N, C-alpha and C positions, 0 to 999 in steps of 0.2 A: 531322187528325195530331191524334193523342194523345199527354200529355206527364205524366208521374206529378209530382205535386205532395206531398211527403211530408218530414215530418221525422224526424230519425232518432230513437226513444228516445221518442217520444208515445205517452201511456196513449190505446188504442183507443177510449174515452169521450168522452177530451178532442178529438182527431182529429176526432170524429164532428161534436160542437156547432161546432168549427171550421169544417167544409165547409158546415155547415146557415148558418152566418152568412156564409160567401163566397159563398153563392145570388146569380146577379147581378139576377134578380127582385127587386125591396126587399120585395114582399111575401110573399115568400118563406123570407125570412129570421126568426128566432125573434125575439119581443116581447126589451129588455130583461129583464121581470122571468120570462119562460121562462130566458134564460140565467142568471139569478141564482140561479134553482130549481134548475136543472140542476149548478151548481158547488157549491149549497149539499147537496144530494143527495151528490153525489162526495167533499166533505169529511167527511159523515156517513157514511159506507161507503166507504173508504179501498181496500178488497178491490177496486174496482170499478175502482182505477186502474192493478192491477198488469198484465192484459192492454197489450200493446205493439201501436201498429198495425202493418198490413203494406200496402207502398205500394200506391195505387191510380190508377189513371188518369181523370185527367178533360179536359175539351175545353183547348186550349191558351189560350183567352181567359184560365183561371185565371194562367197563366203568364206573362202578357201584365200583366197588372193587379201579380200580385205583383213584376213587376218594375218598373213603375210606381212602388208605393209604397216600394219600398227605395230608389230613387235618386232 
């Protein structure tokens, strides 16, 4: 079963970065320096933040993890 993990009005580039950071496999997640580099590029090119993300479907594990983190 798949569930939508989506934050309304989130820029596509930020949403992509969040999905990368939420990888279950720790080794697949971006290193901190890569996250900082991506954010720096976005700050320097704010036009990249204009495109809003579309809902995506991921495994239910993400929803479970989000619920655990939120509570």
